[in-house]
C-alpha positions in Angstrom: 98.7 49.1 13.9 95.8 47.0 13.9 94.2 48.2 17.3 95.0 51.2 19.8 98.5 51.7 19.9 100.4 52.2 23.5 101.7 55.9 24.3 105.2 54.6 23.8 104.9 53.5 19.9 103.2 57.1 19.1 105.8 58.9 20.6 108.7 56.8 19.3 106.7 57.3 15.7 106.7 61.4 16.2 110.3 60.7 17.3 111.2 59.3 14.1 108.9 61.5 12.2 107.1 58.5 10.9 103.2 58.3 9.9 101.3 56.3 12.3 98.1 54.6 10.9 95.9 52.8 13.3 92.7 50.5 12.4 90.3 49.0 14.0 90.8 45.7 15.1 88.2 43.2 13.9 88.6 39.5 14.9 88.0 38.1 12.0 91.5 39.8 10.9 93.2 37.1 13.1 92.5 34.6 10.5 94.9 36.4 8.0 97.3 36.1 10.3 97.6 39.6 12.0 98.0 40.2 15.6 95.7 43.1 17.7 98.3 45.7 19.1 101.2 43.9 17.4 103.6 46.9 15.0 104.1 46.4 11.4 106.3 48.7 9.6 105.5 48.7 5.5 108.2 49.9 3.2 107.0 52.3 0.4 107.1 49.5 -1.7 104.6 47.8 0.4 106.4 45.2 1.8 106.5 44.1 5.5 110.1 45.4 7.0 109.5 44.6 10.5 106.5 42.5 12.3 106.8 43.2 16.0 103.7 41.6 17.8 105.0 43.5 20.9 105.1 46.6 19.5 108.2 47.2 21.2 109.3 50.8 20.2 112.6 49.8 20.9 112.8 47.5 18.0 111.3 49.9 15.8 114.2 52.3 16.7 116.9 49.5 16.7 115.3 49.2 13.1 115.7 52.7 11.9 119.0 53.8 13.8 120.9 50.1 12.4 120.1 51.3 9.0 120.4 55.0 9.4 117.2 55.2 8.1 115.5 58.9 8.2 111.5 59.1 7.5 111.2 61.7 4.9 108.3 62.7 5.4 105.7 62.9 8.4 101.6 63.1 7.5 
């Protein structure tokens, strides 16, 4: 996430054993199409798997459960 994630997102990442990377928001990032505090799930191959502008932890859980995914490592 770019910007401070809500506690619910942090908790969901722990629950899913998913690393959460947080980067300080810079206003110029908006020019690239990024949104402050949006949730971006990046696949291991670098492609965007999920972009949720509302950072809804339910959408993140749904993405994992529908695909029967399990994070293989947590750093």
